[in-house]
N, C-alpha and C positions, 0 to 999 in steps of 0.2 A: 696568272691569268686574271684580268680585272673584269668586274661586272659593270653593267650599264650605270649603276649608281655610284661608281667610283670606288667601291670597296674591293679589297683584295681578298683572296681566300684565307690568307693568314689573319686578316682583321675579322673576318666573319666567324671563323671557328674559334677565335680567341675571345669572343665576347658573347655571353649567353643572351644579352639584350637584343642581339641582331638575328637570333635564330628565327627563321621563317618569316622575316619581315619583308622579303622581296615580293611576296605574293600580294602585298598591300600597297596602295597609293595614298598619300596623305591628302586630307581635305584641302589644305593650302595649295597643293599641286593641282588638284581638280579645278579649283577656282581660277588659278593662273592660266592653266591650259584652256579652260573654257573661254576666258576673255581673249586669249590670243587667237583661237580658232573661230569663234562664233561672233565676235564683236569687232566692228570696224567698217570702214567704207567698202561698199559693194558686198557686204556680208548680210546674213539673215537678220542680225541685230545691229543697227547702225551705231547706237550709243546706249550705254547702261552704266549705272554707278556700281562700283565694286561692292558697296554695302548691300545692294539689291541682290547681286550674284551670291554673296556670302550668305545672305538670309535664305535664299531658295536652296542653296547647297546644304545648309544645315537642316532645313526641313526635309529635303530629299534623303539625307543620311538617316534622320530619325525615322521616317516612314519606312524606308527599306530595311531598317534594323528590326522592325516589328515582324515582318513576314517574308523577307527575302534572304537577308544575310544569315549565316550560321551563327548560332549563339554559343559563345565559348565561356560565358560567365557562370560560375558556380560557387556556392558557399557551403562549407561543411561545419556542422555543430554537433555537440552531444546534447540531446534534449534533456533539460533539467527537470526537476520535480514539478515546476510550474507548468510544464507541457507547453511552453510558449517559445517562439523564435522571432526575433526582431527582423523585419524586412531589411535587406541591404539598402545602403544610402541611395544607390542609383537604380533601384528596382522599378520596373514598369509592369512586368507580368512574368508568370512562371511558365516554363516549358514542361517540367516534371519535378516532382518531389518524391524522394525515395529514401529508404533506410538501407544501410549496408551491413551485411553479415560478416562473420569472421573470415570468410574467403574473399571479401572485397566485392561481392556481387550485389548489385542494386535490386531492391524489392520495391516495386512501385506502390506509392500511396495514392489513394483516391479521394477526391473532395467529397465532403458530405454537405447536403443541402437541407438536412433535417434539423439543424441547430444553428445557433448564432450567439453573440454576446451583446444583447441590446443594452441601451442606456438604462441605468438603475436609479431612478429618481426616488427621493424620500417621500413616503406617504404616512399619514396619520391613521388612526384606527378606523376612521370613516372612509378611507380610500382617497381622501383629498391630498393634493400635492402641497402639503403644508406641515411644518413642524410645530407642534403644540406641546408645551411642557408645563408641569405643575411647579409653582414656585412659592417661596416665602420671602417677603421683602421686609428687612428690618429698618430701624430708624437711621442707621448710618448709610443707607443706600445700597448695601450689599444684597444681592439676590441669590438665595440658595435654592437650587433646583432639586427635584426629587430623585435624580439619577445622574449617571455620567453621560455627557453629551459631547462626543468629539466632533459632531457635525457643526456645533456653534463656533464660528471663527471670529477673530477680532475684525470689527467693521460690519458684521451682520446687524440687521435692524431688529430690535426687540420691541414688541407692541403689547400693551395691556391696558385694561380699563382705568387703572389708577395712575399709570406712569406715562401714558401716551406712547410715542415712538422715539426710541433712542438707539444710537449705535452702540455696539459692544466695545468698551474701552479696554477691557482685559478680562481674563478668566483664569480660574485655578481649579484644580481637582484634588481633593483631599479625601481619603478613605472612600473612593468611588463615587463622590458627589461633586458636581460642578457648581461653582459659585461665580457669579458675574458682577462686574462693575461697569456701569453704563456711563456714556458721555463721549463727546468728541475727543480725538487724540490731542488733548490739551489739558494739563493738570488743573487749570483753573475752572474747567467745566465738568469735572468728574462729579457725579452725584454724591454729595456729602450731606451730613446731618442738617446743616443750616440751609443748604441748597434745596434739599428735598422739602423741608418744612415750609420754606418761604415761596418756592417757585412751582415745584412739580406736584406735591401732595399737600396742599395747604390745610385740608381738613382730615388728613389720614390719621388712623389709629393703628399703631404698629404693635406687633408684626401683621403684615397683610398677606393673605394666602389667595392666589388667583392664578388663572391659566394665562400664559404668555404665548404669543405667536412669534416665531422666528423666521425671518426671510433674508435672502441675499441682498446686499446693498445695491447690486446691479438690477434687481428685480427678477432674476432668473430663478429656476427651480433649484432646490437644494439636492445634493447628492448624499449618499451614505458615505461616512468617513471611517477610516481605520487609523489607529494611533499607536505611538510608541512613547513610553515615559521612561526617562533615564532614572537611575537611582539617585539618592540624595547627594548633593554636591557640598563638599566642605571647603573647597578652595574657591577663589573668585572666578566666576564663569567666563569672564572675558577681560581683555585689556582695552582701555579707551582707544577709540578710533581704529582698532584693528579688526573689529567684527569677528572675533574668534571666541567661541565657547570652549572652555577647558574643563573637561570632565575629570573625575578622580582616576579612572582606569580606562584603558583602551576597550575593554569588554563592555563598558557602560554605553558605548555608541551602537551596540548591536541592534539592527533593525532600522536605524536612521538612514534615510536615503536622500540623495540630491533631489531638490524640488519640493520637499516636505515643508508645510507651514510650521512656523515656530510659535507656540502658544506659551503664555506666561504660566507659572506654576508656583507662585510665591504666596505664602500665608500672610505676608505683610502687604500684599497688593501693590508691590512696587512694579508697576507696568510701564514706566516711562522708557524702559529699554526695549520694548517690543512694539515698534510701529506696525500698523496694519500692512499686510503684504510681505512681511519679513519671511524669507524662505532659506532653506539650506542650500548652499552653493558648493560645499565640499565636505567630505568626511575622511579624516586620516587619523586612525587610532583614537585617542581621547580628545582630539581637536576637531571641532566642527566650525566651519566658516559659514557666515550668513550674509545675505544681501542687506543692503541699506537703501530703503526707498528714498527717492529724491526729497531733499529737505529735512530728512530725519537725522537726529543726533542720538547715537546709542550711548547712553550714560553707563558708567561702571556701577556694578552692584554686587552683592554677595548673597546668594540664595542658600538656604538650608535644605530646601526640597529639590526634587528633580525638575526636569523641563519636559514638557509634552510636545511631541512633533506629530502632525497629522497630515493625511493626504486623502483625496477622494478615493473611494473604493471602486475600482474599474471592473472588477469581476462581478458579472450579473449572476443571479440564481441559476439561469439557464446554463451558463458556461460552467459554473461550479458543479451542477448536477451531471453535466456531460463528462467532465474530466474525472469524476469520481466513480463513474459506473463502468461496468464491463462493456467494451465496444460491441455494437450490435452485430458487426461482421464476425465476431468471435462466439456467437451463441445462436441457437436456433429459435429461441424465444427469450422472454424476459423473466422466466421462472427459474432457470438454472443456467449454468455456464457450459453445457454440453455443446460442442461446436457442430458435430455432424452425427446425428443418430443413424443407426443402421437399420431401423425398422420402417423406413420409408415415410416418415412423418414430415419431411422437409418439403412439402408442396408449396407452390406459390413463392418460390425464392426470388427475391429481387436481385438481378445480376450485379448491381453496384455493391451489394453486400456479400457476394459470393467469393470472398477472398479474406484472408486472415492477416494481411500485411499491415492494416491500420488505415486510419483516415485523418483528414485535416479540414480546416476551413480557415480562410483569411479574414481577419477583422480589420477592415479598412479604417475604422475610426481610431484604433490604437496603433495601427501599423504593425501588427503581429500575426504570426501563423499559430493557430491553436491545434494541438495534436490530440488524438485519442490516447487513453491511458496506457495501452499496450506498446506505445512508442517511448515511454519514459526510459531514459538511460541509454537509448540507442543512438548510433551515429546516423544523422540525417543529412542528405545532400539536396540543396535547392539549386536546380538549374533554372536560370532565369534570363530574360532579355532586358536590355536597357535601350536608350535612344542613341547610344554611342557618342553622346555629347558631354559626358561627365568630366573628362579630362582631355587635355591636348593630345595625349598619347592614344586615346580611343578614337580620335577623329581621323579615321582611315577607312579606305574603301578597298574591298577585294577587287583584283584586276578583272575578275569575271563580270563584275557589275559596274565597271568604270563607264562603259557606254550608256548604261541605264541612267547614271548620274547626269551625264551631259544632256541626254534627251529630256530628263525631268526638269533640269534647270532651264533649258531652252523653252519648253512648253510653258513653264511657270512665268517666265519673263514676258513672253508674247501674250499669254492669256491675261496678264495684268495691265496691259497697255491699251490705250484707246486708239481707234483708227487702224487696227490691225485686221486684215481680211479674215473672215471666219474660216475660210478654207485653209488658210495658213496655220491657224490655231489647231484645227482638226487634224491637219497633217502631222504636226508634232505630237498631238495627243495619241495618234495611232502609233507613231514611231516610239513614243515613250512606253506604251503598253507592250509593244513587241520586244523592246529592249529589256524590260523587266521580266517578261516571260522567258527570254533567253537566259537572263541571269539566274533565274530560279532553277532552270534545267541544269545549267552548269554547276551551280552551287549545291544541287542535290547530291552530287558526287556518286552517281549510280555507276557501278562497275559490273560488267556482264558476267565475269567469273564469280563474283560474290552472289549475284542473283541465281546463277546456275547452281551453285552449291546449296543454296537454301531450297530451291525448287526440287532438288533430288529427293528430299524427304517427303514430298507431296504425293509420290507414287506409292507409298506404303499403304497397305490395307488397314483400315481402322476397324477394330473389332468392337462390337456392342454387346 
């Protein structure tokens, strides 16, 4: 026996990719059928471009995906120690987030509105958004700071009373102390002994001790940074034109991540191999690949010290405190971890905390879900909705909502045209509304027997 789409039963049951597909109609078929039925001479729409129909069809599919179509998308992860989950690539909104017990039963997690992960800009001791450091400038132009400052990146602007304003050409950290060399990324303009004496500091008496101000080259506020420094390297760190750093051991790359900035760390101040903006593009064992900014030439060198990799610290103090504390829904106050005292002291309970499943919030800035500490190590399922436009395979419409698609496209085409009578636009607006309502009822999948079974338990007497 053949089906309407030409598939035989043997073909259907022999391919898992076809299971359940008959309940859907592709978006391409929707567009073709709309043009055949609604467009032409003596029809409601005399002429329309196919691209216009395709646009309105995609908009209809996206809008109906948000509140009409059933959501079949879900992603399962085991929550790591970082208590974070990256949002799926085609994520638009969640329908529910839950953790799964050993029996495979979902336990619903509830969002918390009492915390967040705000931007953490760097401030000095006065509370100003400015990085100020104490420094010692010697006659050779090297600037030794009073501590380790991973926040200072190649290309940042250093300003001081004696030196004016100069970009950071390179930096190194030895024994927990950062040393800078200033100048544009050009060996000829690095601050050297004669350069300092003749141009920058004509009347200086070295060494000079003064407070320097550090700012981003772009003029934006600086962030806190975290860093990783590899052990000393005894072999050549890269091969010419291959942009590959070769460490001594695979374990030496621990903590290095894609996207980190690469900072110099050479006692000889050989910074010609580290152009501003050089970042990690891949980590594989002891091999680290790096980007090469336009116009930069990475020269070969041999370093006896390690290399420092830095990245902005995205975890705010607010988020760090939240993930390290006992969740509020698992305690009756913040003095102890007792969940439910039996002496009647739990008055004024906020219903959103009257559960022990855990909580979460979504950080839109970083695109991650943050969980409370009691979810660590558990299996979490994210049920979410998309706009159904992520891939060609997703662009399909359930047959219960096919008529709603036609009415949506017809109303959108007529509403966007000039000289269309208002009553005609309103007619299709009402028809669209009615078709969408019908689609919602059909897709709700309400079964009388299931409702009856659930309501049987409502007649039970509740004892207080």
